[in-house]
C-alpha positions, 0 to 999 in steps of 0.5 A: 497477464490480462487475457488477450485475443488474437484473430485465428489465422486458420479459422477466419472470423474466429478469435483465440484467446491467451494469457500467461503465467509464471511458476516456480518450484525451487529458489533457482528456477521458474518458467513462463507458461501460455495458455491457449484456447476459446474464450470460455476456457482461457477466461475460466482458467484465468480466474481460477487461481491467483498469484501465490496459489500453488498449482499443478499443471498436467501434460503441458507442451514443453518448447524452446523459447521463441529466438525471435520474441525472446522474453519481451512480453514476459518475465525473464527466466533462467530456463531455455524453455517455456510451457504451453497449456491447451484445453484438449491436452493440459490441465491446471488445477490448485494443489491440495497436497499440504506438504507440497504447498508447505515446501513451495509457499515459502518461495513466494517471498524470494525475489526473482533477481539478486536481492542486491540488485535494485534501485533505490527510489533516491537513485531513480530520482536522482538519475531523472530522465536518464532512466526514461524507458528503462527496465529495472529492479525496485525495492520500496515500502508501500505508502498508500494504495489507491482506488481502481479506476475503470475506463473503455478504450477507443476501440471498445476494450475495457481497461483498468488502472490502479496507482500506488505510492511507495516510500523508502529511506531516501523518497517519501512518495513515489508512484507506482502504476498498475494496469494489469488485473492480476497485479491490481488484484495483488496490490489491493490486499497489501497493508500500507505502511507495513508491506515491503515490494521487491519490484523485478523489472519495473518500467521506469518513464518521465511523466511530463504532467507530473514533471517527474519519474514514475514506475509502471508494472508491465507484462515482465514484471514480477512482484515479490511481497515482503521479501525474505531478505536482509535488505527488505527487513532493514527497510521493513523496520524503518517503515514500521518506525516511521509509520508509528512515529506519525511522520508519514502522516505529517507528510500527508497533511496540507500545510494550508489546512486550517481548522476554520476552513473545515466545514464538512460534517460526518456521523462515523459511519460516513467517515468510514464509508469516505475512507474506504472509498478514497485513498486520500486524506480528508478533513471533516467535523464529527459530533461524538462522545469520546468513548475510549481515552488511553491515558493508563498506559505506560508513560512511554507510550502516552508521553512522546518526544519528536524532533521539533522539524519533521515530528519523528519520535526520537528516544528520550536524551537522543542527540539526533533525529534518525529519520533520514528524510528530516528537513533539518538534518543538517541543522542543530538537533531539537526535540519537543515533548508532548501527549501522544494519546489514542481515543475512540469517537462513537455516535448513533452510527458506530465507533471510530477507533485509535484516532491520534490526539497529540500535542498541542491539540491534547494540551488544549483538550486536557486543559494542561501540559505534560509539564503541568499535570501527571496523568493520574490527576487527569483521568482514570480509563479502562485499557483500549486495545488498538484495533487494525481498522485500516483508517487512521484518524488525526485529531486537529481540534477538540472541544464541547459541542453547543447542543443547539448546534449538535441538534442543527447538524444531527437534523440535517444528516439524519434527513440524508439518510 
């Protein structure tokens, strides 16, 4: 938990500082630890390790749980005891023994609750305000991680907030709000669309501004990243399939955005910076060379069949769409076949790799459709390796640029540098 301070009852005008963490050494047992001390000791200790680190705790005070407070402000544990760490009597430091680390680290992928005891996002939405104020377990995949917002409260304390969008096979987007520094640091490292979370004891509440439900990480919450469970494995496979199909990207694209309405011009480096700083999709124009166009992959990787309604990728000769979020699931299935290419754009500032060029934009760019030309007749390109840049670009239009227009826009961009 975040570092907090309280007035010292024995020393008027002096504050005592504290923070808590939870340790685990077996699949069935974990215990809460509370550290107390002055500002320097507690702040230093709280930054000396993070979630997922192996630590050694020497000479802690072992005490019974507080019968009055119980575990209202810390995770619920199976132990009847709690540990207390103080600067005068205890030490906490990172474990350097490789054998011990190899034995303990797999435990971080085991949920602290029954792996089958969770609500799907669809369950939460269906129950609505009936779950307002409850604390439940949630299993979901990470769709996107927002950017950190820092603020100062009315009493002068610094705070932070970060929002994560979750999804599963029942709901395409659901908000998870993080206020705690450690939780924020954890979720900021998670790769979107390929990470599953088991969130034990998340607080569910109704957000009147959104007119919907929202989950919040609090001091009782324990997050397990990519749990080693059957349920997590099934959701991970679904998330991977959904991501590769492009269906998640289709859901993020505003339907009212037209190519003619896009006027902002960027260099490649500016695109990368904006994508890094903004978690939301954005649109722009870049004057670049196509430096790679992967046309010599296997036909199955270049030509895709997609559901005509949700654009989810489907196998050839399939009779139904496997996307459980498809809006046409109760209607007759139909599929369309088109190009699904990856290309790189390069200008004087860098290269934007692995942008998606799909039909019908690809048809107009190449001057043909999958039914009117063979790939060998179009082009021959060296193999392109897909790099994980954390940026996914989708081409909405691609055409030859007018030299005069390029000169005008590039001169304006260079003046901004």
